[in-house]
N, C-alpha and C positions, 0 to 999 in steps of 0.2 A: 490429407492434403497431397496433391500430386507433386512428385519430385521433378527436378530439372535434369534433363538428359545431359550427360557429360561427353564432350567431343572425344573421339578416338585418340587424337593427338595428345590431349591432356591425360587420358588414361595411360597412354604409352609412356609419358614422362613420369607419371607416378610409379608405374611398374619398374621402370629402369632405376629410379632413385631408391625404391624399396629394396631392390635386389642388390644395390650397391654398385651397379654398373655405370651409373651417372650420378653427378652431384645433385643433391637436393637444393632447393632454393634457400632453405634455412636449416641449420642444425643447432640444436641445443645440446652442447657437449657436456658429458660428465655430470649427470643428475642421478638422484636416487628416486626411482619411480615408485610411488605408493600404489600398489596393486589393489584395486577395489574388489578383486575376487578373493584373494587370500589374506590381505592385510599386511603383506610383506613388502619390504623395500628392496628394489633391484637396481644395481648400477647399470646405466645404459646411456646411450645418446637418443635423442628424439629427432627424426628427420621429417621435414615439412616441405610439401610442394604446393604453392598457392595457399589456399586456406585449409588444406587437408594434411593430416598426419599420414605419413607413408611408412615410417619405420620406427620400431622400438626393439629393445632387447638385442642391441647390436651396436657396432661402431659405424659411423657414417661420415661422409664428406659433404660439405655444403658451401654454396657460393657466399653465404653469410653465416657467421658462427656467433652464437651467444654462449659464453662460458658459464656453465652451470655451477662449477666449483663445488660439487657435492651437495648442492641444495636439493630439497625434496620437491618433486613434480607431482601435482595433483590436477585433476580435471577442473576446468573453470566452473565457478559456482553458478547455480541457476536459482534466481528468485522466482518462485512459482506463482506469487500473487502480490501485486502492489498497485498503488495508484501513484503515478508519477507526480500528479498534482500535489500530493502530500509531502513531497520533497520541496515544494514551494518554488520550484524552478522549471524551466522548459525541458522537453525531452533531451535536447542536446546538452544542456547543462547537467541534467541528471546523469547522463552518460559519463561526462567528465568527472562528476562527483563520485560515482560508485564503482566504475570499472577498475580504478586503482585499488579497490578493496577485493579484487578477484572475481567480481560479478561479470560474467561474459555473456549471460543470457538473462533477460528479465521479461516476465510475462505480465503485461500491465492491462488494467481495466480502466479506460478513460471515463469511468462512471461519473466522476465529480464534475468535470468540465462538460460532459454530455448533458447532465441535468441542468446546466446553465444555457448551453448553446445548441444542443441537439446534433444534427448531422455535421454542422460546421466544426464541431469539436472532434468528431471522428476524422474528418479530413485533415485537421490541424495535427492531430496526434500521429496519424499514419505518415504524413509528410515529414514530421520530425523523426519518426522511427526509421525512415529510409536513409537518414543521414548520420546515424549513430555508429560508433566504432563497435561497441557491444551489439549483440543481436537483440534488439528490442521488439518483442512480439506483442500483438494486441489481441485481446479478447473483446468482442463487441458487447457493449453494455446492454444488459438484458432488462434492467429495471429502471427505465426513465419514463415516468417518475417511479420512485421506489415504492410508493404507497399513495393511496387516495387521501391519506390523512394530512398531507402537507402540499404546498404549492411549489412546483418546480418551474424552471424557466423553459422547459422543452418537453417534448414527448417523442419517443422512438418506438414505433410498432414494428411488427415482424417485417412488413413490406419496406420499412426504412432500412432495416439491417441486411436484408437479403442481397442487395447490390454489392455489399462489402464482403460477402462470404468467401469469394475466391481471390481476394487481395493477398499477395504473397506474404504479407506480414501478419495476416489474421490466422489465428488458430481455431477459434470457435466462439462460443457464447460465454460471456463473463458471468460472474457470480449471480446465481438466481436467488435474489434476496427475498422475493415474495414466495417463501416456502408454503405459507397457507394457501396461496393461489394454486400451487402445484398439487398439494395434498387434496384440495377440494376440486381439482380439475377445472379451474377457471379457463374459459375459452381463449382469452387473449394470451394467457400464460402458455397454454398448450400449443398455440399457433407458433410462438417463438421456439419452443422446444422441438416441435415438428420440423421447422425450417432448418434446424441445426442438429437433427437427430443422428446424422452421420459424422458429426464433428465433436470435438471435446466440449462439454458443458460443465462449467465450474459451479460449485455449490456454495451455499451460505445458509447454514442451518443450525443456529445456536440452540443447544439443549434439546434438539430433536432426537427422539428415540422411538423404540418399539415399532408398532405397525405403521405409524406415520412416517418414520424414517424409511421403512421398506418401500412405502409408496413413493417417497421422494427419489430414492435410488432407482426404483423401477421405471421412472420417467427418463432415465438415461443420464442422471447427474452423477459425476464420478469423483469429485474432490470436495473437500470442505476445509475452510481455514478459520471457522468460528468455534472450534472445539476448545473448551477451556478446562476439561478435567480428564484424567486418565481413563476412567470407566467409560465416559462418553466416547473418547477416541478409540478405545478397544472395540466397542460395539460397532463403530463405523468402519474400522478396517476389517473386522471379521465379516462385515456385510459387503465387502468389496470396494469400499471407498479408499482413496489415498487421502490421508489427513495431512494438511499443510500446517506444520507447527509454526505459529506466529510469534514474533517478538518485534513489536513496533515501538513507537514512541509512547503510546498510551496502552494499547492492548499487549500484555506481556504474558504469554502462555507457556513459555519454555520451561520454567521451573516446575510447573504442574505436570507437563507432559514428558519431560526428560526421562523419568523412571521407566516409561514405556518404550523408549528408543534403545533397542538392542540390535546386535548383528542380525538376529532372527527377524525382528520386526522392521528393520530399516528398508526393505523393499516396499513398505506400505506407508512410510512417513517421510515427508520432505519438509523443507523450510520456506518460510516467506516472511516478509516484513510488513506487508499491507500498507501501513502508514508510518513513515519514518522521516523526521525533519532533518535538515542539513546540520543543525547544531548537534544533534545526537550522532549523526554520521561522522562529524568532525571530531567529537569527543570520544566516541566509542568504536565506531566502525559500522559496517553494514552486515552482510552475511558472514564476514570473517568474525565479527563480534559474536554472532549466534553460534558459530562452530566452536570457537574457543570457550564460550560460556557452557555449551553443552558438554564438552569434554571435561571442563572443571566440575560439572555436576555429576560426573561419573559415566557419561556416555562413552563407549569405546570409540577411539578415533576412526576405525573402519566404518562403524555405523554412522558417525557424524558426517564423514566425507562422502560416503555412499548416498546418504539422504540429500546432501547438498548438490549432488550432480547426477549420478546414474538414476536414482529413483525419480528425481524430478523430470529428467529427460524422458524416461519411460512413461510416466504418468501423462505427459502431454504429447506423446507421439513424436518426440524429437529424436528419431532413431539415429541421427548422424552425430550425436554428441553424448557426453556423460562418462566417457572413458578415454584414457590416453592410449589409443590403439590405432593400428593402421586402418585407414578409411574413415576415421572420425574427424570431425571438424577440429581444427587446431586451436582449441580453447584450453589454455594451459596456464597454471599458476605455479610459480616457484616460491617455495617457503623457506625461510631461515629456520623455522621451528614448527614441527607438526602439531604438537599439542597446543601451542600458543597461536596457531594459525597466523604466523608472522609473514605477511605477504611482502615479497620483495620485487617480483617481476610478473607482469601479466601479459599474455598474448590472447587476443580475441580474433578468431578466424585467421590466425597467422600474423596478425598485425600487432606490433609492440605498442602497448598502451603507454602513452606519454604525450608531451606537447606537440611533437611532430605529427602525430596521428590526427590531431584536432585542428591543425593550422589552416587547412585550405577549405574548410566546410562553409558552404553558403548558408546564411541564416534563413530561418523560416519566419514569414511575416506574422506578427502577433495577432491574436483574435480576441474578441470580447472586451475591448477597451472601454466600452460604454455599457457595461453590464450592471452597474450599480444604479438602479432606477427607483430606489426607495424614496418615499416622500420625506420631507423634513419633519422631524418629531419634536415634541415638547415634553417637559417633565410629566405633564398630565397623562400622556400616553402610557405611562408605566404604573399608574394607579391600579391596584388590584382590589376590586369591590369585594366586600364580605365582612363577616363578623369575627373571623379569626378562629372559629371552632372547627376542629377536624379538617384542617387544610391538607390536601395532598402535596407531598414534598418529594422531589427527586433526590434519592440518596446516591451520591457519587461513591463508587468503589475504586480507590486508587489502583492503577494498573489494569483496569478492565473498562469496557464500554457497556457491559451489562450494569444496570443500576438497581437500586432498591426502591420499592414503592413504600414510602413512609407517610405517616399521618401525624401532624402536630397541631397543637393549639398555639396560635400566634397572637401577638398583640394587635389591636385594631383601634382606629380613631376616625371619627367622621365618616364611617361607613367604608373605610378602606383598610385592608390588611397590611401590617407593617413587618419589617425585618425583625428578627430576634437574634442578636449577635451572641447571646449566651448559649443558644441552641444551634448556632452556626447555620441559621436559616436566612438566606438572602434572596433577593429577587432575581428572576431569570425571565428574559423575554426573547421572542423570535419575531423579527420585523421583516415582512415580505419585501423583497428587493428586485423582483423581476419585471415590475411594471404591469403585472397581471391584475393585482388587487393591492389594497392598502392594509392587509391583515396584520394584526399584532397579537400574538399569543403570549399570555403572561402567567407566571407561576412562581414557585419557590424551589430552591435547591439547597441541599445540605452537603457539606464536605469540602467546600472551597476554603473555609477559614477567613474569607474576606471580611474586613472590619470597616472599610471606608472605600469610597471611589467606585470605579467600574472598570471592567475589562470587556472588550468586544471583538468579534471576529466575523468576517464575511465568509469564512470557511465554516459551513454548518451542514454536516452530513444529514441527509444526502441531497437535499434540494438546494442547499447553499444559500439560504436566506441569512440575514444578519442575526447572530445570537449574542446577547449581552447579559452579563451577570453583574449585579450592582448592589451596593449598599445605600445608594442615593439616587433618587429619580432624576435629578438634574444632571448628575454625572453620567447616568445611563444615556440620556438624550444627547449630551455632548459627544459621547463616544460613538453613538450611531451616526450622528451627523458628520463627524470627522471621517468615519469610514467611507461614507459616500463621497466626501470631498477628495479623498486620496485614491479613489477608484478601487477600494477594497483592501483588505489586509487585516492587521491586528492593531489594537489601540488600547492604551492604559490611560485612564483619566482620574484625577483627584481634584476636588475643589474647582471644577470647571476648567482645569488646566490639563493639557495633554502632556503626560510624563514620558511616554515612549510610543513609537509607532513603527510599522513596517508596511509599505505600500505593496500590494499584489495586484497590479492593474490588468493582468491577463485573466479575464473572466472573474476577477475578484478572488483568484485562487493561486496565481503564480506570479513570480517576479520576472521582469525582463532583464535582470542583472545577472552577472556571474555568481555562482553559488557562494564564492568567498565573501561577496559583499553582504550576504545575509547574516553572517555569523555574529558580528557585533550588534546589529539591531536586535537580533533574537536574544542575545545575552542581556541587552538593556531592557527588553520587554519582560524577560523572566525576573530580572532584579526589581523592576518597577512593580510587578504583580506581587512579588514577595514582600515588598515594602508596604503593600496594602493589607498584609496579613495572610495572603494566599499560601496554603501549605502544600499544594500539589506540585509535583516535579515538572509536569507538562501542562500548565493551566490552559493554554490556548487550544491545544488539541483536545483537552477534556471538555472545554467549552464547545468545541466543534462537534463533539459527539452527543451533546445533550439533546439535539433535535432529531434523533435517529429512530423513528417510530417503527423499526423492524427488529430492534434489539430489546429483549426484556430488560426492565419490567415497566418503569414509568419514564416517559419522555415528554418533550414539548415540541410543538410545531407552531407555524404561524397561525394555526387555527385553535390553539389551546393546548391543554395538557392531554396526553395520550396514554391510556391504559393499554400497553402493547399486548398483555396477556389476553385481553378481550378484543383487541384490535379496534378500539373505539375511543372517541373523544370523551373526556370526562369534565371539560370546562374550557 
């Protein structure tokens, strides 16, 4: 990415303030700087001119002074891979939600909304990113659609992405989910990689290893956030990748990968959230939660904070940040406690994060308010024909989006397969909602614990059709029809009655409300699902990942059950 030239007058101001011959714009006085080189704490002031740090390891004068009072100063945290849509709020609300947790840079892939709206989604997200206090960077969505095995609402080819290449908020190409396409040199996949071969290209390669991993990396793909085991991660970093340790609302890989994160390996391991909803952010935190959890698991603080900032910046070519040092962007977090990652004050680009920073921002017009185009369904639409013998069943693994491919004998009557509550096997269906076709894929899932009713979501990775899990066909129909009526979101139904819901009218993925307004509805949804017998901590995100036919092993799309290991429909 080309840099921006700095006027000589600005350089002169920085130099004078750095030398102490002129006042800085802002001085954070009396902090203990956590040095990411040695791991030591040093008493110092931090001098800032504009958005840039000009002085450390010294005493400084400033027009404005923030009293550090001995608090610990660390570089702002960088979330290396996330989908803003998974926070269920707009980019500007996402900023307000997570910057307070020390996140000063976030690298997002608008993959979810792009699969619904195409280029209009990229325009919307880039416009929102231009108005955030944190630095919200965008990777251009590489897999729209993610696979030929499901129906998305849009298509983005290389020629659609190239006009965005040089946008100042764009880093490169987002997670390349179609790793079989890369490994087998699919022409359309290679066209996208070629167009961004001089930029950063994110990976998405769950369980990929050996010579196929070599092929994937040789195509120019540099990072991966789908690594779930330490041996897998070690192979990837030894082959030159940066592994992004993920701890989201559903996919939780930190406990498995933390033993690998040491001071020696920290230059090759960074952190990401991928998909984290506002209720988890409110109850646990964001990257601050990952850092404190990593330290609690035995990761040295130097390794944890280095991965959260310097490694992340280096991996994505953001050379202007990642350290509290002269010439670096003034992304600074003040902590009351290092090991607890207790964030007390945040500066993003020299701006103090707080209500005043958000007061004057003009809103961005919402998009995709008419995206729920599914036809009205009836209970008969959820009948699964068959004898009940050797039925393929998706096995949910709590804390992972990888599934098991199970086979069960289930009860049947009148030529239709029924739920078996003793075996925890209930129905799952994906209903096309983009107006392209009226497809409905039907199957069974194990692991929800659902005993009655239905839960449904218009968030359904990655094509974002409607996904519904149910114990009763009539309740499944009610849930799907209600989702269409509220323009997308989440719904819990029992006995034909809506128990809880949350409307997500922006492309059926995001709310147009402040993030605080989502907390109580999300709690009500969780409680209602639990009341139906659901045992999963995050049932709606787990539902949302059931239709993801690029994650092993068994999934479901609007076209039927998908054997991902063979990359083919099985029903």
